[in-house]
C-alpha positions in Angstrom: 144.5 156.3 142.4 145.0 152.7 141.2 142.1 150.3 141.4 141.5 149.7 145.1 141.2 145.9 144.8 144.6 145.6 143.1 146.3 148.1 145.4 145.6 146.0 148.5 147.2 143.0 146.9 150.5 144.7 146.2 153.4 143.7 148.3 154.9 145.9 151.0 158.1 146.1 148.9 156.1 147.3 145.9 154.1 149.8 148.0 157.2 151.3 149.6 158.9 151.7 146.3 155.8 153.4 144.7 155.4 155.7 147.7 159.0 156.7 148.0 159.0 157.5 144.2 155.9 159.7 144.8 153.7 157.5 142.5 151.4 156.8 145.5 150.7 158.6 148.7 150.4 156.9 152.1 146.9 158.4 152.4 145.9 156.7 149.2 147.4 153.3 150.2 145.9 153.4 153.8 142.5 154.6 152.5 142.4 151.7 150.1 143.2 149.2 152.8 140.6 150.7 155.2 137.9 150.4 152.5 138.9 146.8 151.9 138.8 146.0 155.6 135.3 147.4 155.8 134.3 145.0 153.0 135.9 141.8 154.1 136.5 142.0 157.9 132.9 141.6 159.1 132.7 138.0 158.0 136.3 137.1 159.0 136.8 139.0 162.3 140.6 139.3 161.9 141.0 143.0 162.9 139.2 143.4 166.2 140.1 147.0 167.1 140.1 149.2 164.0 141.5 152.7 164.3 140.8 154.4 160.9 141.1 158.0 162.1 144.4 157.2 163.8 145.6 155.4 160.7 144.7 158.3 158.3 146.4 160.8 160.6 149.6 158.7 160.6 149.3 158.4 156.8 149.0 162.2 156.5 152.1 162.7 158.7 154.0 160.2 156.4 153.0 162.2 153.4 154.0 165.5 155.0 157.4 164.1 155.9 157.9 163.0 152.3 156.8 166.4 151.0 159.3 168.1 153.4 162.1 166.0 152.1 162.7 164.2 155.3 164.4 160.8 155.4 161.9 158.0 154.9 161.8 154.7 156.9 161.9 151.1 155.6 158.1 150.8 156.0 157.2 154.4 155.0 153.5 154.7 154.7 152.8 150.9 154.8 149.7 149.7 156.7 150.4 147.3 159.5 148.2 145.6 162.1 149.5 144.6 165.5 148.7 141.4 167.4 146.4 142.1 170.4 149.0 140.7 172.8 151.3 143.7 172.0 150.9 146.9 173.9 149.8 149.8 171.7 149.8 153.3 173.2 146.4 154.8 173.3 144.8 151.8 171.5 142.9 149.0 173.3 145.0 145.9 174.0 142.8 143.1 175.4 145.1 140.0 175.3 141.9 138.3 174.1 140.7 138.2 177.7 137.6 139.7 179.3 139.8 140.7 182.3 141.6 143.2 180.0 138.8 144.0 177.7 139.1 147.8 178.4 142.9 147.9 178.8 144.5 150.9 177.0 148.3 151.0 177.5 150.4 154.2 177.8 153.3 152.9 175.9 154.0 150.8 172.8 155.7 147.3 172.9 159.1 147.5 171.3 158.0 145.5 168.2 155.2 148.0 167.7 157.4 151.0 168.2 160.1 149.8 165.8 157.5 149.4 163.1 156.2 152.9 163.7 159.7 154.3 163.8 160.3 152.7 160.4 157.3 154.6 159.0 154.6 152.0 159.2 150.9 153.1 159.7 148.9 151.3 162.4 145.4 150.4 161.3 144.4 148.2 164.2 144.8 145.1 166.4 144.5 141.5 165.2 142.6 138.8 167.1 144.3 136.2 169.3 143.2 133.5 171.7 143.2 134.4 175.4 146.8 135.2 176.4 147.8 133.6 173.1 147.0 130.2 174.5 146.3 127.6 171.8 146.5 127.4 168.0 142.9 128.3 167.4 141.9 132.0 167.4 138.8 132.6 169.5 138.1 134.4 172.8 135.3 135.6 175.0 135.9 139.3 174.0 135.7 139.1 170.2 134.7 135.6 169.3 136.3 133.5 166.6 138.4 134.4 163.5 137.4 132.5 160.4 139.8 131.1 157.8 139.4 133.0 154.5 139.8 129.8 152.4 136.8 128.3 154.2 135.0 130.3 156.8 133.7 127.2 158.6 137.4 126.3 159.5 139.8 127.7 162.0 142.6 130.0 160.9 145.0 128.6 163.5 146.7 130.7 166.1 147.7 132.4 168.1 148.6 135.0 165.5 145.4 134.0 163.7 144.0 137.4 163.2 147.3 138.5 161.7 147.4 135.6 159.2 143.8 136.2 158.1 144.3 140.0 157.7 147.2 139.2 155.4 145.6 136.4 153.5 142.5 138.5 152.8 144.4 141.6 151.7 143.6 143.8 154.7 147.3 144.6 155.4 150.5 143.7 153.6 152.5 143.1 156.8 151.6 142.2 160.4 153.5 141.4 163.5 153.0 138.3 165.6 154.6 136.2 168.3 155.5 132.5 168.6 155.8 130.3 171.7 154.9 127.0 170.3 153.9 127.7 166.7 151.9 131.0 166.8 153.7 132.6 163.8 154.0 129.3 161.9 150.7 127.5 162.5 148.3 130.3 161.3 150.6 131.0 158.4 150.2 127.4 157.3 146.5 127.4 157.7 146.0 130.7 155.8 148.6 130.4 153.0 150.9 133.2 154.1 154.5 133.3 155.5 155.2 133.3 159.2 158.8 133.5 160.5 159.9 132.5 163.9 163.3 134.1 164.1 166.1 133.0 166.5 165.3 134.0 170.0 166.6 137.5 170.6 166.7 138.4 166.9 163.6 140.5 167.5 163.9 141.6 171.1 160.8 141.8 173.2 159.9 144.5 175.7 158.1 144.7 178.0 158.3 141.0 179.0 157.8 139.3 182.4 160.5 136.6 181.9 163.3 138.6 180.1 165.5 135.5 180.0 163.1 133.2 178.2 164.3 131.7 175.0 161.0 129.9 174.4 158.9 132.8 173.0 159.8 135.3 170.3 158.1 138.0 168.3 158.5 138.2 164.5 157.1 139.1 161.1 154.3 137.8 159.0 153.4 138.7 155.4 152.3 137.2 152.0 155.9 136.8 150.7 159.4 136.0 152.0 160.6 139.4 150.8 157.9 141.2 152.7 158.7 139.2 155.9 162.3 140.1 155.5 161.4 143.8 155.1 159.5 143.8 158.3 162.2 141.8 160.1 164.8 144.4 159.0 162.7 147.0 160.9 162.1 144.7 163.9 165.6 143.4 164.5 168.5 144.9 166.5 169.7 144.9 170.0 168.0 146.7 172.9 169.6 147.3 176.4 166.3 146.4 178.1 166.4 142.8 176.7 169.3 140.6 178.0 169.0 138.0 175.2 168.8 140.5 172.3 171.2 139.6 169.5 173.4 142.0 167.7 172.0 142.2 164.2 172.6 144.0 161.0 169.2 145.1 159.7 170.6 145.7 156.3 171.2 141.9 156.0 167.5 141.3 155.7 166.7 144.0 153.2 164.8 142.5 150.2 165.2 141.1 147.7 166.4 138.1 149.6 168.9 136.1 147.4 168.4 132.4 146.8 171.1 129.8 147.7 173.8 129.7 145.1 175.2 126.2 145.8 173.8 122.8 146.5 172.5 122.3 150.0 172.4 119.2 152.2 168.7 118.8 153.0 167.1 116.6 155.6 163.5 115.8 155.0 161.3 114.5 157.8 157.6 114.0 156.9 156.7 113.5 160.5 159.5 115.1 162.5 160.7 111.8 163.9 157.5 109.9 164.3 154.7 112.3 165.2 151.2 111.5 164.0 150.5 113.4 160.8 147.1 113.6 159.1 147.1 112.0 155.6 145.8 115.2 154.0 149.0 117.0 155.2 151.3 114.2 154.1 149.7 114.2 150.6 149.9 118.0 150.2 153.7 117.9 151.0 154.6 114.7 149.1 156.2 116.7 146.3 158.6 118.5 148.5 161.6 116.2 148.4 161.6 115.8 144.7 161.3 119.6 144.2 164.4 120.2 146.3 166.3 117.6 144.3 165.2 119.4 141.1 166.5 122.6 142.6 170.0 121.0 142.7 170.1 119.9 146.4 170.8 116.6 148.0 167.9 115.2 150.0 167.9 112.5 152.7 165.1 111.5 155.0 166.5 112.3 158.5 165.6 114.1 161.7 167.5 115.2 164.8 166.9 113.2 167.9 164.2 115.2 169.7 163.5 112.7 172.5 162.2 114.7 175.5 161.3 117.8 173.6 157.6 117.4 174.5 158.4 117.2 178.2 160.8 120.2 178.0 158.3 122.4 176.2 155.5 121.3 178.6 157.5 122.3 181.7 158.9 125.6 180.3 155.6 126.7 178.9 153.8 125.9 182.2 156.5 127.8 184.1 156.0 130.8 181.8 152.2 130.7 182.2 152.5 130.6 186.0 155.0 133.5 186.0 152.8 135.6 183.6 149.3 134.8 184.8 149.2 133.4 188.3 148.2 136.7 189.8 145.4 137.1 187.3 144.1 133.5 188.0 144.0 134.3 191.7 141.8 137.4 191.1 139.8 136.4 188.0 139.8 132.6 187.7 136.1 132.4 186.7 136.6 134.8 183.8 139.5 132.8 182.1 139.2 129.8 179.8 139.8 126.3 181.3 143.0 125.7 179.3 144.6 128.8 180.6 143.6 127.8 184.1 145.1 124.4 183.6 148.4 125.7 182.1 148.9 128.1 185.0 148.1 125.4 187.6 150.5 123.1 185.8 153.2 125.7 186.3 152.4 126.2 190.0 152.6 122.4 190.6 156.1 122.1 189.2 158.8 121.1 191.6 162.6 121.4 191.5 163.0 118.0 190.0 160.9 119.1 187.0 163.0 122.1 186.4 166.3 120.2 186.8 165.1 117.5 184.4 163.8 119.9 181.8 167.0 122.0 181.9 169.2 119.0 181.5 167.2 117.5 178.7 167.0 120.9 176.9 170.8 121.1 176.9 171.1 117.6 175.6 168.6 118.3 172.8 170.5 121.4 171.8 173.7 119.5 171.5 172.1 116.9 169.4 170.6 119.6 167.1 174.0 121.3 166.8 175.6 118.0 165.7 172.7 117.4 163.3 173.4 120.7 161.5 177.1 119.8 161.1 175.8 117.3 158.6 172.8 119.2 157.1 172.2 122.8 156.0 168.4 122.7 156.3 165.7 120.6 157.9 162.2 120.4 156.2 159.0 119.1 157.8 155.3 119.9 158.1 154.2 123.0 159.9 151.0 121.4 161.3 150.0 117.8 162.0 146.4 118.4 160.7 144.7 120.6 158.1 142.5 123.5 159.2 139.7 122.0 161.3 136.1 123.1 162.1 135.9 126.4 163.8 133.6 125.0 166.5 136.4 122.6 167.6 138.4 124.1 170.4 141.5 121.9 169.8 142.4 118.5 168.3 142.1 115.5 170.6 143.0 112.7 168.2 145.3 112.3 165.2 145.4 109.0 163.3 143.9 107.2 166.3 146.4 108.6 168.7 145.0 110.5 171.6 146.4 114.0 172.4 146.9 114.4 176.2 146.8 118.2 176.3 145.3 121.1 174.3 148.7 121.8 172.7 150.0 118.3 172.0 148.5 118.3 168.5 151.1 121.0 167.6 154.3 119.2 168.6 155.6 119.5 165.1 156.0 123.2 166.0 156.7 122.9 169.7 159.5 120.5 169.3 161.1 122.9 166.9 160.7 125.7 169.4 162.8 123.6 171.8 165.5 123.3 169.1 166.2 127.0 169.5 166.5 127.4 165.7 165.0 129.9 163.2 162.0 128.4 161.5 159.6 129.6 158.8 156.3 128.5 157.4 155.9 129.0 153.7 152.9 128.1 151.5 153.4 124.6 150.0 150.2 123.1 148.8 146.5 122.5 149.3 144.3 119.7 150.5 141.8 118.1 148.0 139.1 120.4 149.5 141.2 123.6 149.0 142.7 124.1 152.5 146.2 125.5 152.7 149.2 123.5 154.0 152.6 125.0 154.8 156.1 123.7 154.7 158.4 124.3 157.8 162.0 125.2 156.9 164.5 125.1 159.7 168.2 126.0 159.7 170.9 126.0 162.4 170.7 128.3 165.4 171.1 132.0 164.6 171.2 131.4 160.8 168.1 133.4 160.1 169.2 134.7 156.7 169.8 131.1 155.6 166.3 130.2 156.5 164.9 133.1 154.5 167.1 132.2 151.5 165.8 128.6 151.3 162.3 129.8 151.8 162.7 132.3 149.0 163.9 129.6 146.6 161.0 127.4 147.5 158.5 130.2 147.1 159.8 131.1 143.7 159.8 127.5 142.5 156.2 126.8 143.6 154.2 130.1 143.4 151.7 128.5 145.8 151.6 131.8 147.8 150.0 133.5 144.8 146.7 131.6 145.3 144.1 133.9 146.9 141.1 132.9 149.0 137.9 132.3 147.1 136.2 135.5 145.9 139.2 137.7 146.9 
């Protein structure tokens, strides 16, 4: 077997190729990753429910299928970890909440089942804030997840455990979900790739509000090609989800091709005037010139997102009330204050709030559609601040501007959520003290493949994603 340390840093694309050729077995690959998890996870706390026996049994089944000459899936034998918000049959799913600390579902979430159907091997569950609330991964069940580039800093959230597991070599691919940045923020903080696909591209089931376009599930990995590989397994319509998009999984099979012609690029260093920490601005200062060097035209511009903050606040609060009001009634004293506040905010909404948010959302979408008649891609930061101390629950001030809620410091992601566009976070640079900073790449609604192509070109041109955490 190859050197274990090098094996865990191979991409999912490399691993599937080697396993399907018979040069590696899934048992070898999974065993190497489990050994690596044992070494690095205790100090990082990324995988909070580890199932080694289950993983090895799945790996053995994958090897037996190959030996029998059976068709092999896109993710044949590849280790994967699932976010602890996604149901996993027979495996504890806590939602990061003491209320569900012993919850063991009977069925898999659709995103989990599709990965398994594609041949992936489940090694465990990744940490998340309670109910995925907030872009800092900590909870009362498992504690905090540390950033592998500096263990005194947060890894972001809410797919923080997934991002850390990827960045530290514990798994080559992981699933996550994104309401207001939960696939993008931790990817930026941990120097990996997180893709928020168009709503419906990766259909969710089960889901309380089946008609919601605000949240979506999606892939995370260390490279754009690996993200695309997982997306190919995740995408496709499902009759149980009314917003599921018709998709051709083959469209996302790696290698993803780069753009072949000049693009009209809009660059917005602050997404229309949001406060951005100087460390973030400095780390991304090279971006416009790099895209010009790649042959594209670049203008500083941004769609008019006036009202996006209000729209997101109302729709998020409505969703929290729908999902968690009953839990609050029965277990209020066990839930963190920000969850209580967000649910109560939803309960306090009136018809005027809903009418205003719905009207404004429609107006924003029309302005965004018009914007993308003039541009092919929008570039902006993923986060407004660099990774912050792990003891800080959330950011309350940026450049002297007070944040009014626990999520306002992430408006550079939440405003993009309201745009209803595919958006990806790709590694872009580092602060002077070695903390990762990502670039957010956004394309027109439902143009997910275009997003991936631009991201692939940027990734190739920079090689920032190749920088590993210290000591890894």
